[in-house]
ZANU-355751 format. One record per atom (N, C-alpha, C): residue in three letters; x, y, z. Coordinates in steps of 0.1 Angstrom, whole numbers, plus 5000, padded with zeros to 4 digits. Layout:
alaXYZ ...
***
This chain:
met848085396341 met848385426326 met847285536323 thr847685636317 thr846785736313 thr846985796300 thr845885856293 thr846085886278 thr845586046278 gln845586116291 gln845186246291 gln845786346283 ala847186326281 ala847986426274 ala847886396259 ile847186296255 ile847086256241 ile845786316235 asp845886386223 asp844686436216 asp844286326207 lys843386236211 lys842986126204 lys842386156190 asp841486246189 asp840786296178 asp841886346168 ala842886426173 ala843986476163 ala844686346157 leu844986256166 leu845686136162 leu844886056151 arg843686036154 arg842685976144 arg842786036130 arg842686176130 arg842786246119 arg844086236110 lys845186236118 lys846486216113 lys846686076106 tyr846185986113 tyr846185846108 tyr845485836095 leu844385886093 leu843485876082 leu844285966070 glu844686076075 glu845486156064 glu846586086058 glu847386036067 glu848485946062 glu848185826054 arg847185756059 arg846585646051 arg846085686038 asn845385786036 asn844785826024 asn845885866014 lys846885916019 lys848085946009 lys848485806002 arg848385696009 arg848985586004 arg848085475997 leu846785515997 leu845885435991 leu845985435975 arg846085315970 arg846085305955 arg844985205950 pro844285255940 pro843285165932 pro843685025928 asp844885015925 asp845484885921 asp845784785931 gly845784825944 gly845984735954 gly847184645951 asn847084515953 asn847984405950 asn848684425937 ala847784465927 ala848184475914 ala849384575910 gln849684655920 gln850784745920 gln852184665919 tyr852084545924 tyr853484465923 tyr853584385911 leu854684355908 leu854984265896 leu855284125899 glu854584035891 glu854883895894 glu856283875888 val857083795895 val858483765892 val858383645881 lys858483695868 lys858483605858 lys859083675845 gly859083605834 gly859683675821 gly860883735823 ala860983865820 ala862183935821 ala862883925836 phe861983905846 phe862383905860 phe862483755866 ala862483665857 ala862483525862 ala863783505869 his864883565866 his866083545873 his866183565887 tyr865183645892 tyr864883665906 tyr864483545914 leu864083455905 leu863783315914 leu864883215915 lys865983235907 lys866883135907 lys867583125922 asp868183015925 asp868782985937 asp870283005937 pro870683125943 pro872083155942 pro872983085952 tyr872383005962 tyr872982945973 tyr873482795971 thr872682725963 thr872982585963 thr872782525948 pro873882465943 pro873782405929 pro872682305928 val871982295917 val870982185915 val871682045913 thr871281955920 thr871781825918 thr870981735909 val871581685899 val870881585890 val870381475896 arg869081415895 arg868681305900 arg867681235891 glu867381115892 glu866281045887 glu864981065893 pro863881075884 pro862481105889 pro861980995898 arg861281015908 arg860880935918 arg859480885914 thr859180755913 thr857980695909 thr857580595919 asp857880625933 asp857580535944 asp856280565951 his856080515963 his855080545973 his855480575987 val854980685992 val855380716006 val853980726014 thr854280706027 thr853080726035 thr852580866037 phe853580956038 phe853181096040 phe854181186031 ala853581266022 ala854481376015 ala853881516020 phe854881596023 phe854681736027 phe855281836018 ile854481926014 ile854982036004 ile855482146013 gly856782176012 gly857182296019 gly858282246030 gly859482286029 gly860482246038 gly860782346050 gly859882436052 gly860182526063 gly859882476076 phe859282556087 phe859182506100 phe857982416100 gly856782446092 gly855682356091 gly855982226087 gly856782206075 gly857182076072 gly857982006081 leu859082076086 leu859882016095 leu859281956107 ala858382046114 ala857682006127 ala856881886124 thr856081886113 thr854981796111 thr855781646108 ala856781656099 ala857581536097 ala858181486110 ala858681566117 ala859481526132 ala858481456139 arg857081506141 arg856181456149 arg855781316143 leu855481316129 leu855381186123 leu856281066125 val857481106125 val858581016127 val858480966142 glu858281056151 glu858081016165 glu856880916166 ala855880936157 ala854680856158 ala854780726150 gly855980706145 gly856280566138 gly856280566123 val855980696118 val856080696102 val857380716098 ser858080616092 ser859380646087 ser859680706074 asp858580696064 asp858880736052 asp857980866049 val858680976055 val857981096053 val858881176043 arg858281226032 arg858881296021 arg858581436021 ile859581526022 ile859381666021 ile859781716007 ile858981796001 ile859281825987 ile859381995989 glu860682045984 glu860982175990 glu861582245975 lys861182355971 lys861782415960 lys863082485962 gly863582505975 gly864882545978 gly865882435977 gly867082465979 gly868182365979 gly868482285993 asp867682326003 asp867782266015 asp866482296024 phe866582246035 phe865382276044 phe865582436049 gly864382476055 gly864482626059 gly863382706054 gly862782696043 gly861682766039 gly862082906038 thr861483006043 thr861783136044 thr863283156047 trp863783086058 trp865083096063 trp866183036053 tyr865682966043 tyr866482936033 tyr866883046023 trp865883116020 trp865983226011 trp866383346017 asn866083386030 asn866483516035 asn867883506041 arg868883546034 arg870283546039 arg870783686037 tyr869983776037 tyr870483936036 tyr871183966049 pro872084066049 pro872884096061 pro871784136072 gly872084096085 gly871284126095 gly869884046097 ala869583976088 ala868383896089 ala868283816103 gln867283836110 gln867083746123 gln865583756127 cys865283666135 cys863783656139 cys863383776148 asp862183826148 asp861783936156 asp860783896167 thr860583756167 thr859883706180 thr861083616188 ala861083606200 ala862183556207 ala862383416203 ser863883396202 ser864183256197 ser863683136206 met863483146218 met863083056227 met861582996223 val860783096216 val859483056213 val859283046198 tyr860283106190 tyr860083106176 tyr860782986169 met861882936173 met862482816168 met861982696173 pro861382616165 pro860782496169 pro861582376172 leu861082286182 leu861882166185 leu863182186189 leu863382286198 leu864582326204 leu864982216215 glu863982186222 glu864182076234 glu864381936227 glu863681906217 glu863981766211 glu865381756204 thr865981866200 thr867181856193 thr868381906202 gly868081956214 gly869081976224 gly869682116221 his868982196213 his869782326210 his869382426219 arg870382516223 arg870282636230 arg870482746220 pro869482846218 pro869682956210 pro870883046216 ser871683096206 ser872783186211 ser872383326215 glu871083376210 glu870883506212 glu869283506216 lys868883616221 lys867183616223 lys866683626210 tyr867283696200 tyr866783706187 tyr867883646177 ala867783526174 ala868783456166 ala868883506152 his870083506146 his870283556133 his869983456123 ala869783476110 ala869383386101 ala870283256099 pro871583276100 pro872383146097 pro872083046109 glu871983086121 glu871582996132 glu870182926129 ile869383006124 ile867982956123 ile868082856111 leu868782886100 leu868882796090 leu869582656095 ala870682676102 ala871382556108 ala870582486116 his869582546124 his868682466132 his867682386123 cys867182446112 cys866282366102 cys867082236099 gln868482256094 gln869282146090 gln869382046101 arg869482106113 arg869682016125 arg868481936128 ile867281986125 ile865981896126 ile865981796115 gly866381836104 gly866281746092 gly867181626096 lys868481646101 lys869281536104 lys868781456117 his868381526126 his867881456139 his866781366137 phe865881396128 phe864781316125 phe864881226113 gly866081236105 gly866181146095 gly865481186083 leu865281316081 leu864381376070 leu865081386056 tyr866381386057 tyr867081406044 tyr866981286034 glu866681166039 glu866781056032 glu865681056021 his864481106024 his863381096015 his862981236008 ala863781346013 ala863481476007 ala863781495993 leu863081585987 leu863381625973 leu863481775973 phe864781825970 phe865081955969 phe865082005956 his864982145954 his864982215942 his863882145933 thr862682125939 thr861582055934 thr860382125936 gln859482145926 gln858182205928 gln857082115924 val856082105932 val854882035929 val854182095918 thr853682015908 thr852982075899 thr851382025898 ser851281915905 ser849781865905 ser849681775917 leu848481785924 leu848081705935 leu846581645931 ile846481515930 ile845181465925 ile844881335934 trp843681355941 trp843181235949 trp842581135942 asp843081005944 asp842680885938 asp841680815949 glu840380825946 glu839480775956 glu839680615957 ala839780555946 ala839680395946 ala840880345954 ala842080415953 ala843280375959 ala843480445973 ser842680545977 ser842780615988 ser844180675989 arg844680735980 arg845880815980 arg845980925971 trp846980995972 trp847181125964 trp848281095953 his848181145942 his849181135931 his849881265930 val851281255932 val851981385933 val852881395919 arg852881495912 arg853681525900 arg854481655904 thr855681655898 thr856681775901 thr857281815888 asp857981925889 asp858681985878 asp859981905875 arg860381805881 arg861481725881 arg861181585875 gly859981575870 gly859481445863 gly859081345873 asp858981385887 asp858581285896 asp856881255894 ala856681125897 ala855181085895 ala854980975906 phe854981015918 phe854680915930 phe853380935937 thr853080845946 thr851880845953 thr852180855968 ala851180905976 ala851280925990 ala849880895996 gln849780846007 gln848580816014 gln848080956019 tyr848981016024 tyr848681146030 tyr849481256025 ile849081376025 ile849781496021 ile849581606031 gly850581686033 gly850581816040 gly850981936031 leu850182046034 leu850682176027 leu851082276037 gly852382316036 gly852882416043 gly853682516036 thr853182566025 thr853982646017 thr853882796021 gly853282826030 gly853382966038 gly853283086028 pro853283196033 pro852883326024 pro854183396020 leu855283356026 leu856583446023 leu857783376017 his857383326005 his858383265997 his858483305982 ile857483375976 ile857483425963 ile857883565962 pro858983605958 pro859383745959 pro858483825951 lys858283955954 lys857384045945 lys858384165942 leu858084235932 leu858784355928 leu857884465927 pro858084595929 pro857384705928 pro856984735914 gly855784755911 gly855484795896 gly855884935893 ile857084975895 ile857585105893 ile857785125877 pro857285225870 pro857685235855 pro859185245853 gly859585175844 gly860985175840 gly861785075848 ile861084995856 ile861984905864 ile862884815856 glu862284775844 glu863084695837 glu864184755829 ser864384895829 ser865384955822 ser866684985829 phe866684955842 phe867884995851 phe869184915845 lys870184975842 lys871384905837 lys872484875848 gly872184925860 gly873084905870 gly872784755876 his873384725888 his873184595894 his871984595902 ala871184495901 ala869884495911 ala869684365915 phe868984345926 phe868584215932 phe867684235942 his866784115946 his865784125956 his866584075968 thr866184125980 thr866784075993 thr866683925995 ser865683855990 ser865683715993 ser866683645983 arg867383715974 arg868383645966 arg869683745968 trp869983765979 trp871183855982 trp872383815974 asp872983915966 asp874183895958 asp875383925964 tyr875883825973 tyr877183865981 tyr878483865971 gly878183805959 gly879183825949 gly879583975946 tyr878484045945 tyr878584195941 tyr878784285955 thr878284245966 thr878384325977 thr879584305986 gly880084165985 gly881084125994 gly880384086006 gly881084036015 gly880583986029 gly879883846026 asn879083816036 asn878483686037 asn877483676047 pro876583586047 pro875383566055 pro875783576070 met876983536074 met877483536088 met877883666093 gly877683776085 gly877883906089 gly879183976087 ala879983906077 ala881183986073 ala880984116065 pro881784216067 pro881384346060 pro881084336045 leu880284416039 leu880084426026 leu881084516019 his882284466018 his883484536016 his883484586000 lys882684525992 lys882884575978 lys881884685975 leu881184745986 leu880284855983 leu880884995986 ala882184995990 ala882785115997 ala882785235986 asp882785205974 asp882785315963 asp881385315955 lys880385235960 lys879185255953 lys878085335958 arg877285375950 arg875985455953 arg874885345954 val874385305965 val873485205966 val872085255970 gly870985205965 gly869585245967 gly868885125972 ile867985135981 ile867085035986 ile865585075987 ile864685005979 ile863485045979 ile862584945989 gly861885005997 gly861084926008 gly861784956022 thr860884976032 thr861285006045 thr860584926056 gly860184796051 gly859584696060 gly860684626070 ala860284516074 ala861184436083 ala862484396077 thr862484366064 thr863584326058 thr864684446058 ala864184556052 ala865084676053 ala865584726065 val864684716075 val865084756088 val866184676093 gln866384546089 gln867584486095 gln868684486086 cys868584506071 cys869784516064 cys870284656064 val869484766064 val869984906062 val871284926071 pro871184896084 pro872384916091 pro873684866085 his873684746079 his874784686073 his875184766061 leu874184796053 leu874584876040 leu874985016045 ala874485076055 ala874985206058 ala876385196064 arg876985096070 arg878285086075 arg879185076062 ala878584996051 ala879484966040 ala879485056026 ala878285106023 ala878285166011 ala878785306011 gly879385345999 gly879785485999 gly878785586000 ser877585575994 ser876385635997 ser875085545998 leu874385566008 leu873085476006 leu871985566007 phe870885535998 phe869685605996 phe868585515999 val867785546011 val866585456015 val865385526011 phe864685456001 phe863585515994 phe862185476003 gln861685556008 gln860585516016 gln859085566013 arg858185476012 arg856885516010 arg856185536024 thr856285426032 thr855685416045 thr856685386056 pro856885446066 pro857885426076 pro857285306085 ser858185216089 ser857885116100 ser857885186114 ser857185116122 ser857285146138 ser858485076142 ile859385146149 ile860685076152 ile860785086168 asp860484986175 asp860684976189 asp861984916192 val862384916206 val863484856211 val863584706210 arg864584656205 arg864784516205 arg865484456217 asn866584526221 asn867284476233 asn867884336231 asn868384306219 asn868984166217 asn870284156227 ala870484026230 ala871583996238 ala871883836238 pro873083806241 pro873283646241 pro872583596253 ile872283456251 ile871483386261 ile872583316269 asp872583346282 asp873583286290 asp873383136293 pro874383076290 pro874382906291 pro873982866306 glu874282926315 glu873982876330 glu872482906332 trp872183036328 trp870683066330 trp869882956322 phe870282936309 phe869382836301 phe869282706308 ala870482666313 ala870482526319 ala869682526331 ser869482636337 ser868582626349 ser867182626346 ile866682676334 ile865382686330 ile864882576319 ala865882506314 ala865682406304 ala865382276310 thr864382266318 thr863882136324 thr862782076314 pro862581946316 pro861681876306 pro860281966304 gly859981986292 gly858782046288 gly858982206287 trp860182256288 trp860482406290 trp859782476278 gln860082426265 gln859782506254 gln858182506253 gln857482406255 gln856082416255 gln855682526266 arg856082516278 arg855782616288 arg856082766284 trp857082786277 trp857382916272 trp856382956262 leu856182866252 leu855082896241 leu853682926246 glu853282846257 glu852082876263 glu851983016270 asn853183046277 asn853283166284 asn853183296275 phe853983276264 phe854083386255 phe852683406249 thr851983316246 thr850583316239 thr849683376250 ala849883316262 ala848983366273 ala849083526276 asn850283566275 asn850683716276 asn850183806264 gln850383736253 gln850083826242 gln848783796234 ala848083696238 ala846783666230 ala845783586237 gly845383646248 gly844183616255 gly844183526267 gly845383506273 gly845583436286 gly845683526297 asn845883466309 asn845983546321 asn847283496329 ala848383496322 ala849583456328 ala849983556340 glu850483506350 glu851083586361 glu852383656359 val853183576351 val854683626349 val854683626333 asp855683696329 asp856083716314 asp857383666313 leu857683546307 leu858883476306 leu859583546295 val858983586283 val859683646272 val860083786274 gln859183876278 gln859384006280 gln859784076267 asp859184096258 asp859484166246 asp858384266242 gly858584326230 gly857684426226 gly856284376223 trp856084246219 trp854984186216 trp854084176229 thr854684126240 thr853984106254 thr853884246260 asp854784336257 asp854484486262 asp853184536258 leu852984546245 leu851784616241 leu850484536247 ser850484406247 ser849384326253 ser849184356268 arg850384366275 arg850284396289 arg849584536291 arg849884626283 arg849284766283 arg847884756281 ile847384666270 ile846084666266 ile845184616279 arg845784506285 arg845184446298 arg844984546308 glu846084616312 glu846084716321 glu844984816318 gln844884856306 gln843884966302 gln842584916305 ile842284796300 ile840984726302 ile840584706315 gly841784666324 gly841484646338 gly841084756346 gln841284876341 gln840985006348 gln839485026346 leu838684946338 leu837284966335 leu836584906347 pro835584956352 pro834684886362 pro834184766355 pro833884656362 pro833384536355 pro832084566348 glu831284646352 glu830084676344 glu830184746334 ser831384816330 ser831684896319 ser832484806309 arg832784686312 arg833584606302 arg832784546290 thr832084656283 thr831484606271 thr832484616260 val831984546247 val832884556236 val833284676232 pro832384776231 pro832884916227 pro833984976236 arg833584966249 arg834385026260 arg835884956259 met835884826257 met837184746257 met837884776245 leu837284796233 leu837884836221 leu838484986222 ala837885076229 ala838285206232 ala839585196241 ala839585106252 ala840685096259 ala841985036252 tyr841584956243 tyr842584896234 tyr843185006225 glu842385096220 glu842985206213 glu843685296220 asp843385336232 asp844085416242 asp845385366244 ala845485236247 ala846885176250 ala847785176237 asp847185156226 asp847985166214 asp848285306211 phe847485406213 phe847985546211 phe849085576218 leu849285526232 leu850185576241 leu851585506237 lys851485376232 lys852485306227 lys853185366215 met852385396206 met852885466194 met853385596196 glu852985676205 glu853485796209 glu854985786214 glu855085676222 glu856385656227 glu857385616216 ile856785526206 ile857685496195 ile858085616187 arg857185696185 arg857385816177 arg858585906185 ala858285916198 ala859185996206 ala860585936205 arg860785806204 arg862085746204 arg862785796191 val862085806181 val862785846168 val863385996170 asp862786086177 asp863386206181 asp864486206189 gln864586096199 gln865686076207 gln866786016200 val866685936190 val867785876183 val868385946172 val867386006162 val867686056150 val868186216152 thr869286256148 thr869786396150 thr869186506142 asp868886466129 asp868386556120 asp866886556122 thr866086676124 thr864786676127 thr863986646116 asp864286686103 asp863486666093 asp863486516089 thr864586446091 thr864686306089 thr863886226099 ala863886266111 ala863086216122 ala861686236121 ala861286336116 ala859786356113 ala859286256102 his860186226092 his859686136082 his859785986085 leu860485966097 leu860585826101 leu859585776110 lys858685866114 lys857585846123 lys856385766118 ala855985676124 ala854885586118 ala853485646124 trp852685676114 trp851385736119 trp850285626117 tyr850185536124 tyr849085426124 tyr849285356137 arg848185246140 arg848285166149 arg849485066150 gln849885026160 gln851184936160 gln850784816151 leu849684756153 leu849484616146 leu848884636131 cys848784766127 cys848384776112 cys849384726103 lys850684726108 lys851684666099 lys852484566109 arg853284486103 arg854184406112 arg855084496120 pro854984506133 pro855884576142 pro857284536139 cys858184646140 cys859684606139 cys860284646152 phe861384576155 phe862084606167 phe863584606163 his864284696165 his865684716162 his866384816169 asp867784776172 asp868584876180 asp869584956172 asp869684936158 asp870485016149 asp869885086138 tyr868685056134 tyr868185116123 tyr867985256122 leu867285306133 leu867185456133 leu868585526135 gln869585456141 gln870885516143 gln871585526129 ala871285446120 ala871985446106 ala871585576098 phe870585646103 phe870285766096 phe870985886101 asn871885856111 asn872685966116 asn874085966110 arg874385866100 arg875485866093 arg875585956081 pro876586026078 pro876686126067 pro876486066053 asn876785926052 asn876585876039 asn875285806037 val874185846046 val872885776044 val871885876042 gln871085866032 gln869985966030 gln868685896029 leu867785946037 leu866385896036 leu865785966026 val865085916016 val864285976005 val862885946007 asp862186026014 asp860786006017 asp859986056007 thr858885966001 thr858185985989 thr856886045993 asn856686086005 asn855386136010 asn854186046007 gly854485916008 gly853385816006 gly853085775992 lys853885835982 lys853685805969 lys854485695962 gly855585665969 gly856485575963 gly857485635952 val858185555947 val859185595937 val858485635925 glu858785735918 glu858185795906 glu858385695894 his859685685891 his859885585881 his861585555882 ile861885455875 ile863185415875 ile863885435861 thr865185485860 thr865785505847 thr866885405846 pro867685405834 pro868685315832 pro869885335842 thr869785475848 thr870885495857 thr870685515872 gly869285515875 gly868985545888 gly867485555891 val867085625901 val865685635905 val865285775907 val863985805902 val863485925903 val862285955913 val862486035923 val861286065933 val861086215933 ala859686245930 ala859186385929 ala860186475920 gly860586405910 gly861186475898 gly862686485900 lys863286445911 lys864586445913 lys865186315909 asp866386325904 asp867186205898 asp868086165909 tyr868186025913 tyr869285985923 tyr869985865915 pro871185915909 pro872085815902 pro872485685912 leu872485575907 leu872785465915 leu873585355908 asp874585305915 asp875185185910 asp874585045912 cys873785045923 cys873084915928 cys871784955933 leu870784875930 leu869384895934 leu868984765940 ile868484775953 ile868084655960 ile866584665963 tyr865884565960 tyr864384555962 tyr864084475975 ala863784565986 ala863284495999 ala861784505998 ser861184455988 ser859684475985 ser858984355990 gly859584255996 gly858684146003 gly858284035994 phe857283965999 phe856883855992 phe855183855988 glu854883785979 glu853483785976 glu852583735986 val851583825990 val850583796001 val849283855994 gly848383755994 gly846983805990 gly846783765976 thr847783715968 thr847383655954 thr846883525957 pro846283475945 pro845683335946 pro846683235950 leu846183145957 leu846983035963 leu847682955952 ala846882915942 ala847582835931 ala848782905925 arg848583035923 arg849583115917 arg850883105926 arg850783105940 arg851983105948 arg852482975949 thr851682875949 thr852182735951 thr852682665937 gly851882705926 gly852182645914 gly851282525911 phe850382495920 phe849282385918 phe848082415925 asp847082335921 asp845682345927 asp845182215929 pro845282165943 pro844882025946 pro843481995942 ile843481895935 ile842081825931 ile841481715940 gly840481735947 gly839981645956 gly838881545951 arg838181495961 arg837081395955 arg836181455944 gly835981375935 gly834981415924 gly835581505914 gly836881525915 gly837681625905 gly837481755909 arg837181795921 arg836881925924 arg838182005929 ala838582115922 ala839682175927 ala839482265940 leu840682275947 leu840482355959 leu840082495957 ser840582555946 ser840282705944 ser838782715941 glu838082615935 glu836782605933 glu835982595946 tyr836382505955 tyr835782485967 tyr835782615977 trp836882675975 trp837182795984 trp836882935976 ala836082915965 ala835883035958 ala835183145965 gln834283105975 gln833483195982 gln834083205996 gly835183165999 gly835983186011 gly836483056016 met837383056024 met838082936030 met837082856039 arg837082736038 arg836182636046 arg836982526050 ser837082516065 ser837882406070 ser837482386084 lys838082296090 lys837882266104 lys839382286111 his839482386120 his840782406126 his841782456116 gly841482506104 gly842382546094 gly843182446088 met842882316092 met843682206089 met842982086079 his841782076082 his840881976075 his839982036066 val839881976053 val838882036044 val838081926039 his836781946039 his835881836035 his835981826018 gly836081706015 gly836181666001 gly837781655996 phe838581666007 phe840081656004 phe840681566015 pro840281426013 pro840681326024 pro842181316025 asn842581296038 asn844081266039 asn844981386036 ala844381496035 ala845181626032 ala845081726043 phe846181766048 phe846481856060 phe846881996057 phe846382096062 phe846982236057 phe847382286069 val848782326069 val849482376080 val849682526080 gln848982606086 gln848882756086 gln848082816097 pro848082926099 pro847382986111 pro845783016108 thr845383046096 thr844083086094 thr843082976096 gln841983036103 gln840782936108 gln841282846119 gly842382876126 gly842882806137 gly843082916148 ala844382926154 ala844783016162 ala844783156156 asn845183156144 asn845483286136 asn846483376145 leu847383316152 leu848483376160 leu849383446149 ile849583566147 ile850383626138 ile851883656144 ser851883706156 ser852983736163 ser854083636163 asn853583506165 asn854483396167 asn854083286158 val854083286144 val853483176137 val853983056139 pro855183016142 pro855682876146 pro854782796156 his854182876165 his853182826175 his852082746168 asn851482816159 asn850482766150 asn850982616144 leu852182636138 leu852582516130 leu852982396138 thr853582416150 thr853882306158 thr852682246165 glu851582316168 glu850382256173 glu849682186161 ala849682236149 ala849182156137 ala849882026135 ala851182036137 ala852181906136 ala851681816145 arg851581846157 arg851181756169 arg849781696165 thr848881766160 thr847481716157 thr847581626146 ile848281646135 ile848281566124 ile849081426127 ala849981436136 ala850681306138 ala849681216147 ile848981286156 ile848081196163 ile847081136155 leu846481206146 leu845381156137 leu845981046129 val847081066121 val847680956114 val848080836121 lys848480856133 lys848880746142 lys847580656146 his846580736149 his845180676151 his844780586140 ala844680656129 ala844180576116 ala845080456113 arg846380456114 arg847280356111 arg847080246121 ser846880276135 ser846680176145 ser845380096143 his844380176137 his843080096135 his842680046122 gly843680076113 gly843580016099 gly842680096090 phe842580226093 phe841780326086 phe842680366073 lys841980396061 lys842680436050 lys842480596048 gln841380646053 gln841080786050 gln840680856063 ile841080986064 ile840781076073 ile840181196067 glu838981246072 glu838281356065 glu837481416075 val837381566074 val836281626082 val834981606076 thr833981596084 thr832681596080 thr832181716074 glu831081736065 glu830681846060 glu829981926071 asp829281866079 asp828481936091 asp829581996100 ala830681926103 ala831581976112 ala832282076107 glu832682086095 glu833282206088 glu832382326089 gln831182306084 gln830182416084 gln829982486099 gln829982396108 gln829882446122 gln831082526127 trp832282476123 trp833582546126 trp833482696119 val833182686105 val833182816099 val832182926104 gln831082866108 gln830182956115 gln830683016128 leu831282926135 leu831782966148 leu832783086146 leu833683066135 leu834683166133 leu834083296129 leu832883296120 leu832183406116 leu831783496127 asn831683436139 asn831283526150 asn832583616156 ser833583596150 ser834783676154 ser834683816151 pro835183916160 pro834884046158 pro835884096147 gly836884006143 gly837984056134 gly839184106140 arg840084136131 arg841384176136 arg841584326136 met842284386144 met842384526145 met843084586132 thr843784496125 thr844484546113 thr843384576102 asn842084556104 asn841184576094 asn840584716097 ser841184796107 ser840584916111 ser840685016100 pro839685096097 pro839785196085 pro840885286086 asp841485306097 asp842685406098 asp843885336097 cys843985206092 cys845385136090 cys845785176077 thr847185196077 thr847785236066 thr847885106056 pro847885116043 pro847885006033 pro848984926035 gly848884796034 gly849984706034 gly849384556033 tyr850284456034 tyr849784326031 tyr848884276042 tyr848884336053 tyr847784276065 tyr846484316061 asn846284426053 asn844884476050 asn844684476035 asn845384396028 asn845084376013 asn845384516007 glu846484586011 glu846884706005 glu845684816006 gly844884816017 gly843884896019 gly842584886011 gln842584776001 gln841384765993 gln840484655999 asp839284655995 asp838284565999 asp838784435993 pro838984336003 pro839484205998 pro838284115993 gly837084165993 gly835984085988 gly835383996000 pro834183945997 pro833383866008 pro834183756014 ala834983686003 ala835683556008 ala836683596021 ala837183716021 ala838083756032 ala837583736045 lys836183746047 lys835483726059 lys835883596067 ser836283496059 ser836583376064 ser838083366069 tyr838883466067 tyr840183456070 tyr840583516084 val839883446094 val839883486108 val840283356116 gly840283376129 gly840783276138 gly839783256149 tyr840083166158 tyr839283126168 tyr838783246177 pro837383276177 pro836883396185 pro837483416198 ala837683326206 ala838183356220 ala839583376220 gly840383376209 gly841783396209 gly842583286208 ala843983306205 ala844883206204 ala844983116215 phe845283176226 phe845483096239 phe844282996240 ala843083056240 ala841882956242 ala841882856231 tyr842282886219 tyr842282776207 tyr843182676211 phe844482706216 phe845282596218 phe844782506229 lys844282556238 lys843782476250 lys842682396245 tyr841782456237 tyr840582366231 tyr841282256222 leu842182286214 leu842782186205 leu843482076211 asp843982116224 asp844682006231 asp843681916238 ala842681976242 ala841481886248 ala840781796238 trp840781856225 trp840181776213 trp841081666210 arg842281686211 arg843181576207 arg843281476219 glu843281516230 glu843381416242 glu842081346244 ser841081386239 ser839781316241 ser839781186234 gly840581176223 gly840581066214 gly839381046205 ala838481126207 ala837081116199 ala837381186187 phe838081286185 phe838381366173 phe837081416167 glu836281476175 glu834981516171 glu835081596158 gly834181546148 gly834081616135 gly834881536124 ile835781456128 ile836581386118 ile836081236115 ala835881206105 ala835581086100 ala836680986096 phe836680866102 phe837880776098 phe837080656089 ser837780616079 ser837180506071 ser838280416064 
***
């Protein structure tokens, strides 16, 4: 591998120039909270609300969130002998993000074999390398049925308060449906991708045409369905879409085939690598699906992508490709030269080469040279969530599709009849917001509650100076509570479900141990928590914090996130090493740092 033909200084200057165009002093405040006049964007268009009586009972374990985290944790608990696990979910069924994301073309961008949890346990073979949303949602429902999780679940229900009762060693749970029940243990898997946000564009409330957010796709207006039927009602419509992230990359090709005219309003282009999706051959799958196959695939993917030394690459995708390039670039350094600065420089070289290839692909695919120039991403690949697609760039070759690049400034304003960019009006019948979900806003704002632990202390108060935990799961002062998410654990962003499934395994083992020994409380000690946080603070940080990264949710929209963000890191030795450590920690049976009482 060589980077001799690349002018690295020129690229750095270009990255900074493009980044600076997009910097805004308002950061996350540029987005609107979905409430008030926009509250209808939160309604569930997919499942009617079922009237039920409030629950006032007691369960062993209550889990907030019915996505992968809740499903995996509940499944492992059932396997461990806990039969009364209650999942509380604001959607009308299991699925989490995959309940809400039913827009055309929605699919996972990490390979199904490692992305979809509990495949081996439920006996499911993914139909494609990258499964589409309906299959992922159906798999969530399959998990719920397989492990009997529907019996105790509460759907269309949002928790409003969680309060620890020290005398009774249990949590009091209240919801917006009048529920007031108790649970010995609670789990939180609310995730970052479930509260839609809207761009704070002047005049957004004035638009008189049809508008919706991609997480609440209106098939009644567009025609079609989540299974991929054509959006036949858009043939005579002028449609605009604001946002060019992962969601837009997947739905734009469908809109392009259906709309009379499609206008794609772009502030920042995504990097679009090849996806090469294909059906999974049943005979091949049968040959590899021997006992323990999915765990082997998970470990192999993480080893290739995050700090391991795997000799083979089972997944072979864009994620592992970049990691392979980085390893090869570092491997060219003499052993005595493998210092941190030299290795970071090698990392940068590999990234430069990869991104040059991605930009060259735009020229190869897009026929109009001006459009192609505006579709090129000028930043490091991991500054934003990389995208992989085989039809997105091709959509801009259609005569009915127009890219409206805003030169990093975004849409100027919205009128009752359309959108204005750089003084030019674009009349529209329909406006679609592919503006994503809230990330970086206060946790209590996203969840709707603030857990109250021992001594009446709120979690927001305890974490006011930064997150404090052990493994990202256990928080001192909040007994019998488990947090299921990546931060302060593996922090593996490319395949988040691996974080969740390992946390699920850990929680089930701890609860089983406590129940078998008659313990009522599980809590990390203050010293163990402090030691873990100090270990994490030795981490060099993520490359997404680089000063030449374009603004986005990975880097708090380019704004200083404050001192508390220093704790939003993962295991210094990397995700692969973390999972190996965690496995040994569990298997020892000592559960170092955890107090049972």
